[in-house]
N, C-alpha and C positions, 0 to 999 in steps of 0.2 A: 709319350709325346716328346718330340725333340726339344731340347732347351733352346729358347729364343736367343739369337745372337746379339740382338740389340732391342731397344725400345721402339715401339711403333705408335701410330696414331690411336688415341683413345678419345671418346666423347664423354663429357661429364654431364651430370644432371642439370648444371647451369648452362648447358649448350656451349661449353668451351672445348677447344681442341688442346689436348695435352699429349706429351710423349711419355709413355710408360710401358712396362711389361704387361701382357695380358693377365687379367684376373681369371685364369682358366678354371672351368668347372670340370672336375674329374670324378667326383663321387656321386653315387646314386642319390644320396640325400640332397645334393646340390640341385639336381634336376627336379626331384619331387617337390622341394621347397619352392622352386621357381614356378612350376605349373600350378601348385596348390595356391600360392599367393595370387596368381592371376585368375584362376578359374574356380577356386573353391574346392569342391569335392572331386577328386580324381582317383583313378585306380592304377596302381603300378602292376603291370602285367609281365610275367616272366615269359620270355620266348627263347628257349634254349638257355644259353648263358647270358642273354641280353635282357634289357628292360625296355618296355614300351609303355607309354602313359595313355590311359583311356579317359575320355571325358564324355559323359552321357548328357545329351541336351536335345530338346525338340524331338524326342523319340528316336534319336540317332546316336550311335556310338562313334566317336571320332578318336582315332589312334594316332599318336604322335611318335614318329621315328625321329630321334633327336640326337644332338651332340653339341659340343662347345664350338662357338665362333672364335677363331684365333687368327692371328697374323700368319702368313705363309712362310715367313723367314726370308732371308736373302736368297736370290737377288730381286725379290718382288718389291713393288712400291710399298711404302709404309702405310698407305691408305687402303690396301687390298687385304681383306680377310677371307676366311673360308670355313665351311663345314666339311669335314672329311667324311665322304659318303662311305657307307659300309656295304659289303657284298650281300649281307643277310637282309638288307632293306628290301631287295627285290623278292626274296623268298617270302617275307611277311606280306608284302604287297600282293603277290600272286595268290596267296592263301586267303587273304581277308577282303580284297577289294570287291569281290563279287557277292559277298554276303549281304543280305537284305539290311537296309538301314545302317550301313557301315561306311565310314569315310576314313581314308588313310592319308596322312599328310607328313611331309618332311619339314620339320621346324627346328632350326638351330637356335641356340640361346647365347646371347652376348651379355656378359656381366662386367660391370665396372662402376666404381663410385657408388656402390650400394644399390644399384638398380639393375633391372633386366630389360633387354630388348629382344623380342622374338622375331626371327627371320624365317619366313615361309618361302621355300623354293618349290615352285610348281612341280608336283611329282611326275607329271607326264613328260616334262622336259628332260628328266634324268633316268627314267626307267630303261631307256635304250642304251645307256652307257655301261661300261665296265665299272661297276660301282666300287670295286676294291681298289681301283686306281684313279678314282674321280674325286674332284672337289667341286662344291658349289660355292660361288664367290659372291661376296657382298663388300660394299665400300663404305668408307667413313661417312660420306655424304648421305648414303642410304640410312645409316643409323641415326644421323642428325635429323633427317626428315621425319623419322618415326617420333621424335620428341617434339617436333614443330607442328605436326599434324595428327589427326586422329589415327590415321594409318597412311602408309606410303607404298605405292606399287609402281613398278616400272619394268620394261623389258631391257635387258642389257644388250650389248652389241652382238652377242651370240644368239639373241632371240629367246633367252631364258627369262621367265617372269619371276621377279623377286618382290616380296612384300615384307615390310618391316613395321612392327607394331610395339609401342611401349607397353609395359606390363599392365598399366592401369586401363588400357583400352583392349587388351587381348580377348577378354570374355565377350565384350561387345562385338568384336570382329568375328570371332568364331561363331557367335550366335546369329550373325548376319544382320546386325543392327547399325552398320556404319554406311553412310552414303558416299558416293564417289565425288570427284572433283569436277565442278561445273566448267572450269576453264579447259581441262583436259577433254571433257565431253564436247565442248565447242570445237576444239581442234580436230577431234576424231570426225565430227560431222563435216567440217571443212575439208579434211583430207579425203573423206569418202568420195567427194566430188572433184577432187583436185586431179590435174592431168599428169599423174604419175605414169611413167613408162611411155610417154608420147614425146616426139621431137617437136618443140615449139620454135618456130623461126622468129628472128628479130622483127621481120615485117609483120607477122601475125600479131605479135605482142604490141608493137608500137602502134599499129593501126587501131587495135582495140582501145588502147589507152587514149589515143587522139580522139577517136569517135566519142568516147565517154568523158571527154574534157578533163582527163587526169592531168594535173598541173605539171607533172614531171615527165611527160611522154617523150620529150626531146632528149632526155639523158642518154649518154652513150652506154652506161652500164645498165642496159635495159632489163636484164633478167631480174636483178634485185628490185628495180622499181616496179616491174610487172607483178612480182610477188607482193609488194606493198599495196599495189592497186587492188589485187584480188582479195587480200586480207581486209582492207578497209571497206571494200564493197560488201563483203560477207558480214562484217560486224554490223553494218547498217541494215542489211536484209534481215538479220537475226535479232535486231533490236538489242544488241548485246552491249551497248555503250555504257550502261550503268555498271558493268563489271570490267570491261576492257575497252579502252579508247585508242583509236589510231590518231597520233598527234604528229606524224612525220611531216606533214605539209603545213603544220601550224604549231610549231614549237614555241611555247611561251618564253619570253625573254628571261634570262637568268636561270632557267632550269636546264637540267642535263639534256644533251642533244641525242634523244632516242626516239624510236618510232611508236612505242606502245606505253600506255600508262594503265596500271591495274588499280582500279578505284578502291576496292574493298580492303586490300592490304597495303595500299599506298607505296607502290614501287614501280620501277621502270623496266622496260624490255626493248629488245631490238630485233628486227627481222633481217635475216641474211641469207642470200643465195650463195652457196659455196661449191666450188668444184670438188667433186667426190674424190679426185686423185690428189688433192692437196693434203700434206701431212700435218697442217696446222689449221686452226680456225682463227682468222684475224678478227680481233675485237675492235672496239672503238678507241679513239685516242685516249691517252692516259688521264688527261684532266677530266674529261667527261665521265670516264669509267669510275674514277675515284669519287667524283661528285655524286654519281648515282648510288654507289655503294654506301657512301656516308649518309645518304638520305634515309635509308632503312635497312642497310646491311644485307640487301638482297637485290639481285639483278638477273633478269632472264634474257637468254639469247635463243631465239626461235630460228633454227637453222634448217634450210631446205637444200639438200645436196644433189648435185646434178652432174651428168656427163656433159661434155662441151665439144662442139665443133667450132673451129676457128674460121672466121670469115676470110682470112687471107688464103686459106686453102680452097676457097670457092670464088676466086677472082673478085673479092670484095663485093660480092653480090648484095649483102645486107647493108653494108655501109652506104652503097649507092641508093638502095631503097629508102634508107633513113633520110638521106639528103633530099630525095624526091618528095617524101612526105613533108619535109620541112620547107620545100620550095627553094632549095639552095643548090640544086644540081643542074649543071649544064654539061653537054658533051665536051669532054676534054678538060673539065675543071678538076682541081685538086680534090682528091678524096680524103675527107677528114676521118681521123681515127682508124685508118685503114689497117694498121698492124695489130691493133688490140681488140677490134670489134668481134663479138661473139656472133657466129652465124646462127646457131641454134643450140638449145639446151634440152636435156632429157632428165627430168627430176626423178630420183630413185628412192629417196627416203628423207625423213626429217627427224630432228631431235629438238627438244627444249632443254637447254643447259641452264643450270642455276649456279651463279657465282655468289658465295656467301662467306660467312665467318670461318667456315670449316675448310673450304678449298681455295680461297682467294690467293693464298700464297703460291699456288701453282700457276697463276696467270701473270705473276709479277716478273715477266720477262719482256724485254724490249723487242719489238719487231721493227726492223729498219724499213722505212717507208720510201726512201729515196728522195726525190725532189719534185716540186710542182713545176708546171710549165714555165713559170717565171724564174726558175732557178733556185728558189728558196726551199730549204729543207721542210719536208712535211712533219707534222706533229707525230711524235712517237706513239705507237699503238701497243696494246697488250695482245697476247696470243694464248691459245690453249693448244697444246700438243695433243693430237688425236690419240696418242698412246695413253693419255690420262683421261680420256673423255668419259669413261664409265663413272668417274668420281664427280661428274657434273650432270650427267643425264638424269632428268626427272620424268621425262616422257619421250617416247619414240614411236615411230610409225614408218613402215616400209611397204613395198609393193606386195609382200606376202600377206599383209593385213587386209588387203582389199578384197 
């Protein structure tokens, strides 16, 4: 293994982020110890010159193809780690996967600060790759989430499913005794009925919000408000208020200016409709973002990404329709918001991003907001560069999931 050129991000047992060299596992005894500590009785199986670890449970043999989780070295980000996939993994998979009561998994092991975190990479995502030149990637936030939750699962931007589990929960996870996340289940249900892949015009959205007496139906940035309207309506229909509340139209004075409040864990979130072609995700103003983070050191951004048609390319058709719905349009009158109005949007995917103690340093960049209509400078906002987004994603959904 190549010598690391510098220190990278490491997660400690106390949930802190530090910079240090990887505590790389290289010996057979290292892996045997890690799996034995987590699962109890295991068998070390020789496969040619390699080792595979077998765990028998529920009348089934589970084989672990494994290796160390390490930083990729320069020029990769300090938060990006990998399991180097081996070409022989496919040979073993092809030989064993069709045997009765047999399961084969790719599970890397991260070791630091006297602890182990197991990282399962969905084997079906990788069997089509040239494994001798492939890596499976995991991020600092994924490791952090394993320590904060019983287990953590997400799809990365490439559609690969990653699951991280602390050693103390690994047996429970492999035995199938861990339940999923009810909030993620809620968004999956919401997304299954969401209008992904359809062009939604401003007129359609504004009319629906107006008909249902949505307080913000007159707003020019209608796509974001339509998203908030749909989410709020679904929370009520599902009677989900005890877990997640929409507070966007009724923000209590003195509290952070966000759309969502998650009751059980006492933290805030925000809904955002974002153009899929933007290279950054624009967050809230800095004062509110820091206030929400200080509240419970966790903040969620629920991002729905869309393609956009500009109304100026359609003779301001939707700007005029909006004025008609407001009762302010007369032939020859000045068209308001004519250069910035969205004609229609087509939602393609969504992500939930978590800002926390491990990744918040990556958002501490100013985003210039320009000026308000009165000439005063707008409050500075934070941003997330989309090149860093995999270190924030905790849930994702796109059209291929429908």
